[in-house]
N, C-alpha and C positions, 0 to 999 in steps of 0.2 A: 684346741685341735683343729687344724685346717682341712676345709673340705676338699675332696679330690674330684678333679675334672678331668675327662677324656677328651681331646681335641682331635676330632676325625676329619681330616681334610687331606687331599693329594696335593694342593698348591702349596709350595714351600715359603713363599711370602706371607700368606694368610696365616699358616701354621706358626711360623716365627713371631708374627706380630701379636697373635691370640696367646701365645706362651707368654711372651714378654708382658703383656698387659694383665693377664690373669695371675702371673706370679707376683707382680707389682702390688696386687690387691690382695695377696696373702693366700692365694689357692695353690694346692698342690696340683701340677699339671703333667699328664702323660699324652703322648701323642700317637696316633695311629694314621698310617699313610693310605690305608684302603679299608673296605668294609669289612674284609674278612679278619684282618688284624684288629679292627675296632672290637668285633665279637670276642676274640681271644682275650684282649685286655679286660673287657668287662667281666669275662669269666674269671679271670686271675686277680683282678684288682677291685672288683665291685665299687666303681666311681659313684659318687653323689650325683653327678651331672654329666651329660655327654652332649657337647656341641658338635652336631653332626652334619656335615656337608651331604647335600642331596645327591650330587653327581661325583661318584667315587669309583675307581677301578674295583674290580672283582665282585663287591656287592655294593648296590646303590645305598644312599642313606635310607630310603624307604625300607628296603629289604631288612636293613640293621635294626630299624626301629621296630619294625614288626616282630623281629626275632626277639628283641628285648622285652617287648610287651607281652610275648607268649608264654614267658617264665615268671610264675609268682614270686620267686625268690629276687627278683629284678625288679619288682613293682615299685620299690623306693627310688629308683633311678630316675631323675628328671631328665627330659630330652628337649633341647632346643636344635631345630633344624635350621640350617644357614643355606641359602641358595639365591643365585643371580635370577632364577626363575621366580618371578613375584606375582604371576597371575593367579586370579582367585581359585582356579582349578587346582594348581600347584599346592597353594596354601591349605585348600581343603583337603587334599590328599594327604599331605603331612600330618595334619590333625587326625584324619581318619585313621592313619595307621598308628597313632599314639603319641605324637609329638606334644609337649606340654606347650610350646610356643614354636613359631616359624617366623624367622627373621630374614628379609630380603637384603643381599648384597647390593651396593655398598651400605653399611650401617654406621651409626654413630657409636664410637667405643664406649661413651659415657651411657649411653641407652642400653647397650649390650651388658654391661657390667652391672648396671641397676637391675636388669632382667635376671641375670644370673644370681644376684644377691637375693631378689625377691622370691625366686623359686627355691633357694636354699635355705630360707628362713621359715617359710610356711611350715 
């Protein structure tokens, strides 16, 4: 059974690249274009992992992450935050709101896939 991944990002090129990459590695991928849509899809589909852009319309990635972590029935969901903001304060904030990992853009696709697989096997 393939693992379900929600890609939440408002940048179409990044979404297309991540969707292609993850599907090629056997993951079932769903896409959200903003933070509110991401929360709705988490509610309806209960993904195994969320790749979450920090800067999105409607709700930020930080807010989405915080909301996911508030619910005990979503505690199994792994979260990787993706951002062009790589300063230590931003990384710390991502981890503080509940992200399992924080990856700075641009990133290595091999590294991303390895980290996704690592989190989903734990």
